[in-house]
BAMAR-927497 format. One line per 3 residues: number of its first residue (from 0); their letters; for each residue x, y, z of N, C-alpha, C, O. Coordinates in Angstrom, 2 decimals. Example, Ala and Ser with C-alpha at 12.3 -4.5 7.8 and 13.67 -1.06 7.14 Angstrom:
BEGIN
0 = as = 13.19,-5.69,7.80,12.30,-4.50,7.80,13.20,-3.30,7.80,14.24,-3.32,8.46 | 12.85,-2.25,7.08,13.67,-1.06,7.14,12.90,0.03,7.87,13.41,1.14,8.04
//
This chain:
BEGIN
0 = mit = 0.40,4.18,-4.49,-0.74,4.38,-3.52,-1.79,4.85,-4.05,-1.63,5.61,-5.01 | -3.04,4.58,-3.65,-4.29,5.48,-4.26,-5.09,6.17,-3.10,-5.35,5.59,-2.04 | -5.35,7.12,-3.30,-6.15,7.65,-2.27,-6.68,9.13,-2.48,-5.91,9.81,-3.16
3 = gkd = -7.70,9.70,-2.09,-8.54,10.75,-2.45,-7.78,12.11,-2.13,-7.28,12.37,-1.03 | -7.78,12.96,-3.27,-7.08,14.24,-3.34,-7.33,14.93,-2.01,-6.53,15.57,-1.33 | -8.30,14.74,-1.84,-8.90,15.71,-0.91,-9.33,15.09,0.54,-10.19,15.63,1.25
6 = sek = -8.70,13.96,0.89,-8.46,13.36,2.26,-7.48,13.79,3.02,-6.80,14.62,2.42 | -7.07,13.56,4.22,-6.28,13.91,4.73,-4.68,13.25,4.36,-3.63,13.88,4.38 | -4.87,11.79,4.03,-3.60,11.25,3.47,-3.12,11.76,2.19,-1.91,11.67,1.95
9 = gra = -4.32,12.53,0.92,-4.08,12.98,-0.09,-3.65,14.28,0.11,-3.02,14.90,-0.75 | -3.98,14.80,1.32,-3.19,16.53,1.58,-1.68,16.09,2.09,-0.66,16.35,1.46 | -1.72,15.46,3.22,-0.55,15.13,3.43,0.71,14.80,2.56,1.86,15.23,2.57
12 = lga = 0.02,13.82,1.77,1.27,13.43,0.59,1.59,14.30,-0.09,2.76,14.37,-0.46 | 0.83,15.04,-0.38,1.14,16.43,-1.34,2.31,17.34,-1.11,3.23,17.71,-1.83 | 1.79,17.70,0.77,2.38,18.56,1.79,3.81,17.96,1.89,4.66,18.85,1.98
15 = agr = 4.32,16.67,1.90,5.51,15.94,2.37,5.92,15.51,1.42,7.13,15.39,1.61 | 5.53,15.00,-0.05,6.65,15.02,-1.15,7.29,13.82,-1.19,7.91,13.51,-2.21 | 7.22,12.71,0.29,7.05,11.50,-0.03,6.29,10.91,0.70,5.39,11.52,1.28
18 = fal = 6.53,9.17,0.91,5.87,8.25,1.99,6.97,7.18,1.99,8.03,7.09,1.39 | 6.32,6.36,2.92,6.73,5.20,3.41,5.60,3.96,3.16,4.41,4.24,2.97 | 6.06,2.68,3.18,5.05,1.75,3.16,5.61,0.66,4.03,6.83,0.48,3.99
21 = caq = 4.86,-0.11,4.82,5.39,-1.32,5.68,4.25,-2.37,5.36,3.05,-2.18,5.21 | 5.23,-3.92,5.27,3.96,-4.87,4.91,4.75,-5.96,6.02,5.97,-5.99,6.11 | 3.92,-6.75,6.77,4.33,-7.12,7.96,3.62,-8.43,7.95,2.57,-8.52,7.31
24 = sea = 4.20,-9.70,8.75,3.42,-10.60,9.00,3.40,-11.23,10.60,4.42,-11.88,10.85 | 2.76,-11.17,11.30,2.88,-11.56,12.69,2.94,-12.38,12.96,3.35,-12.60,14.09 | 2.60,-13.31,12.17,2.37,-14.92,12.73,3.71,-15.64,13.80,4.81,-16.00,13.38
27 = ppl = 3.28,-15.69,15.04,4.21,-16.40,15.85,5.12,-17.42,15.22,4.76,-17.88,14.14 | 6.10,-17.79,15.68,7.11,-17.29,16.21,7.97,-16.48,14.87,9.14,-16.09,14.95 | 7.40,-16.39,14.08,8.12,-16.18,12.66,7.81,-14.67,12.06,7.54,-14.53,10.87
30 = yry = 7.86,-13.68,12.86,7.70,-12.29,12.56,8.70,-11.85,11.00,9.67,-12.29,10.39 | 8.00,-11.01,10.93,8.74,-10.38,9.38,8.10,-9.34,9.16,7.08,-8.98,9.75 | 8.83,-8.61,8.05,8.22,-7.24,7.45,9.18,-6.95,6.31,10.21,-7.58,6.07
33 = vsv = 8.76,-6.04,5.73,9.55,-4.94,4.73,9.05,-3.75,4.64,7.88,-3.60,4.31 | 9.64,-2.98,4.86,9.21,-1.27,4.72,10.23,-0.51,3.75,11.44,-0.77,3.71 | 9.70,0.31,3.11,10.36,0.82,1.78,9.79,2.55,1.95,8.61,2.80,2.22
36 = egp = 10.75,3.52,1.77,10.61,4.88,1.75,11.23,5.48,0.75,12.33,5.11,0.35 | 10.24,6.94,-0.01,11.43,7.51,-0.91,10.03,8.57,-1.28,8.89,8.66,-0.82 | 10.75,9.23,-2.30,10.02,10.73,-2.75,8.82,10.43,-3.56,8.81,9.31,-4.07
39 = its = 8.03,11.03,-3.73,6.93,11.05,-5.22,7.59,11.42,-6.35,8.24,12.46,-6.47 | 7.44,10.67,-7.09,7.69,10.57,-8.39,6.62,11.14,-9.40,6.94,11.86,-10.35 | 5.54,10.82,-9.15,4.63,11.21,-9.88,3.23,11.18,-9.36,2.92,10.32,-8.53
42 = vrp = 2.20,12.21,-9.85,0.85,12.15,-9.16,-0.26,12.25,-10.32,-0.30,13.23,-11.07 | -1.10,11.26,-10.41,-2.13,11.54,-11.70,-3.34,10.52,-11.05,-3.22,9.62,-10.22 | -4.53,11.03,-11.78,-5.84,10.73,-11.32,-5.58,9.09,-11.90,-4.94,8.66,-12.86
45 = ari = -6.54,8.32,-10.66,-7.04,6.88,-10.76,-7.14,6.71,-12.08,-7.04,7.66,-12.86 | -7.34,5.46,-12.47,-8.12,5.17,-13.41,-9.07,3.46,-13.02,-8.52,2.49,-12.52 | -10.27,3.52,-13.34,-10.79,2.53,-12.76,-10.44,1.25,-13.26,-10.12,0.37,-12.46
48 = eed = -10.47,1.06,-14.37,-10.20,-0.08,-15.01,-8.65,-0.52,-14.92,-8.56,-1.69,-14.56 | -7.49,0.07,-15.13,-6.41,-0.05,-14.53,-5.47,0.22,-13.29,-4.29,-0.10,-13.15 | -6.37,0.97,-12.34,-5.97,1.07,-10.90,-6.77,0.57,-9.84,-6.26,-0.13,-8.96
51 = rrp = -8.10,0.91,-9.84,-8.64,0.80,-8.66,-9.71,-0.33,-8.70,-10.29,-0.72,-7.69 | -9.95,-0.91,-10.16,-10.89,-2.24,-10.20,-9.88,-3.66,-9.76,-10.21,-4.68,-9.15 | -8.75,-3.32,-10.27,-7.96,-4.47,-9.58,-7.47,-4.52,-8.47,-7.42,-5.61,-7.90
54 = mah = -7.00,-3.40,-7.87,-6.86,-3.63,-6.10,-8.69,-4.07,-5.57,-8.81,-4.91,-4.68 | -9.49,-3.68,-5.96,-10.93,-3.72,-5.16,-10.87,-5.38,-5.36,-11.15,-6.16,-4.45 | -10.50,-5.78,-6.60,-10.53,-7.52,-7.15,-9.37,-8.45,-6.03,-9.48,-9.63,-5.70
57 = ryf = -8.43,-7.58,-5.69,-7.24,-7.91,-5.11,-7.79,-8.27,-3.55,-7.68,-9.34,-2.96 | -8.42,-6.97,-3.07,-8.91,-7.11,-1.53,-10.20,-7.90,-1.05,-10.55,-8.33,0.05 | -10.71,-7.91,-2.23,-12.36,-7.79,-1.99,-12.90,-9.05,-2.68,-13.93,-9.62,-2.30
60 = gpa = -12.03,-9.52,-3.86,-12.38,-10.61,-4.73,-13.28,-10.29,-5.90,-13.87,-9.22,-5.74 | -13.51,-10.81,-6.86,-13.81,-10.09,-8.05,-15.59,-9.60,-7.49,-16.03,-8.46,-7.31 | -16.16,-10.64,-7.35,-17.76,-10.07,-7.27,-18.01,-8.80,-6.19,-18.67,-7.77,-6.38
63 = lgd = -17.18,-9.25,-4.86,-17.19,-7.59,-4.32,-16.64,-6.76,-4.57,-16.95,-5.65,-4.14 | -15.42,-6.99,-5.52,-14.82,-5.76,-5.35,-15.59,-5.13,-6.88,-15.56,-3.92,-7.14 | -16.10,-5.93,-7.60,-17.26,-4.97,-8.68,-18.25,-4.16,-8.03,-18.52,-3.00,-8.35
66 = ryi = -18.80,-4.86,-7.05,-19.85,-4.03,-6.06,-19.42,-3.00,-5.61,-20.03,-1.93,-5.73 | -18.10,-3.15,-4.88,-17.20,-2.10,-4.41,-17.39,-1.04,-5.18,-18.07,-0.04,-4.95 | -16.75,-1.31,-6.12,-16.49,0.08,-7.47,-17.38,0.77,-7.93,-17.32,1.96,-8.25
69 = ess = -18.60,-0.24,-8.00,-19.81,0.64,-8.96,-20.63,1.27,-7.84,-21.36,2.18,-8.23 | -20.68,1.00,-6.59,-20.75,1.97,-5.38,-20.39,3.11,-4.90,-21.08,3.96,-4.34 | -18.69,3.12,-5.28,-18.25,4.20,-4.78,-18.03,5.35,-5.60,-17.93,5.09,-6.80
72 = dda = -17.92,6.54,-5.27,-18.00,7.67,-6.67,-16.69,8.39,-5.91,-16.76,9.22,-5.01 | -15.57,7.88,-6.48,-14.36,8.32,-5.85,-13.46,8.51,-7.28,-12.50,7.82,-7.61 | -14.18,9.88,-8.17,-13.54,10.40,-9.41,-12.52,11.17,-8.58,-11.98,11.84,-9.45
75 = nsl = -12.00,11.46,-7.55,-11.28,12.24,-6.99,-9.74,11.92,-6.82,-8.78,12.67,-6.66 | -9.83,10.38,-6.91,-8.92,9.72,-6.59,-7.68,9.94,-7.48,-7.61,10.28,-8.66 | -6.47,9.58,-6.36,-4.88,9.95,-7.21,-3.95,9.01,-7.05,-3.88,8.45,-5.96
78 = vft = -3.21,8.73,-7.90,-2.19,7.48,-7.83,-1.08,8.40,-7.30,-0.82,9.48,-7.84 | -0.32,7.85,-6.04,1.05,8.53,-5.90,2.07,7.25,-6.40,1.85,6.12,-5.96 | 3.03,7.47,-7.19,4.05,6.80,-7.40,5.46,7.47,-6.31,5.73,8.65,-6.08
81 = mrp = 6.03,6.39,-5.87,7.42,6.86,-5.25,8.79,5.92,-5.99,8.72,4.79,-6.48 | 9.65,6.56,-5.90,11.15,5.77,-5.92,11.92,5.62,-4.95,12.74,6.45,-4.56 | 11.66,4.23,-4.37,12.41,3.80,-3.19,13.64,4.53,-2.94,14.18,4.94,-3.96
84 = erw = 14.14,4.75,-1.99,15.49,5.23,-1.41,16.05,4.23,-0.39,17.09,3.60,-0.57 | 15.28,4.13,0.69,15.46,3.09,1.84,14.55,1.64,2.04,13.35,1.68,2.29 | 15.16,0.64,1.92,14.55,-0.41,1.95,14.86,-0.94,3.71,16.04,-1.04,4.04
87 = rtv = 13.85,-1.24,4.67,14.41,-2.11,5.46,13.64,-3.20,5.82,12.41,-3.13,5.81 | 14.46,-4.60,6.24,13.66,-6.10,6.34,14.28,-6.71,7.21,15.47,-6.73,7.51 | 12.99,-7.45,7.80,13.53,-8.30,8.91,12.64,-9.43,8.46,11.47,-9.34,8.09
90 = dyr = 13.66,-10.87,8.57,12.68,-12.21,8.38,13.20,-13.12,9.71,14.38,-13.38,9.96 | 12.52,-13.37,10.17,12.90,-14.32,11.52,12.98,-15.86,11.22,13.57,-16.74,11.83 | 12.25,-15.91,10.17,12.22,-17.27,9.54,13.54,-17.94,8.84,13.60,-19.06,8.33
93 = khp = 14.74,-16.82,8.97,15.77,-16.97,8.25,17.14,-17.53,9.45,18.26,-18.00,9.25 | 16.47,-17.23,10.53,17.49,-17.04,11.98,17.35,-18.54,12.24,16.38,-19.25,11.97 | 18.81,-18.98,12.98,18.22,-20.42,13.47,17.33,-20.46,14.63,17.03,-19.46,15.29
96 = qrp = 17.01,-21.36,14.80,15.65,-21.89,16.04,16.67,-21.86,16.89,17.74,-22.35,16.52 | 16.55,-21.28,18.26,17.34,-21.67,19.45,16.40,-22.63,20.17,15.18,-22.76,20.09 | 17.28,-23.24,20.86,16.68,-24.47,22.06,15.92,-24.04,22.53,15.90,-22.81,22.48
99 = st = 14.97,-24.63,23.18,14.24,-24.33,24.67,14.75,-24.55,25.48,15.61,-25.42,25.37 | 14.61,-24.10,26.38,15.68,-24.24,27.93,14.51,-24.57,29.10,14.84,-24.73,30.27
//
């Protein structure tokens, strides 16, 4: 996870020493999610080319991602890494369809 060292999230992560993430798809009727939680195993400064630019490209596309990186002054960003301890998942696509009544 990448966040600012002095952000509310950054301070909370530092204090808690662990975090959880959840990804979900709410497309009806086939809801699904996966969550993971565990302790923070490392914290290091975020690197533009290794960490921030690839993430910006993923979410904004290459052109807008590059504009975002060039316009942001985020020298205090940190990368928090965790060791997963608990995984939870549900995927209703794998459940048999019930006949409509």
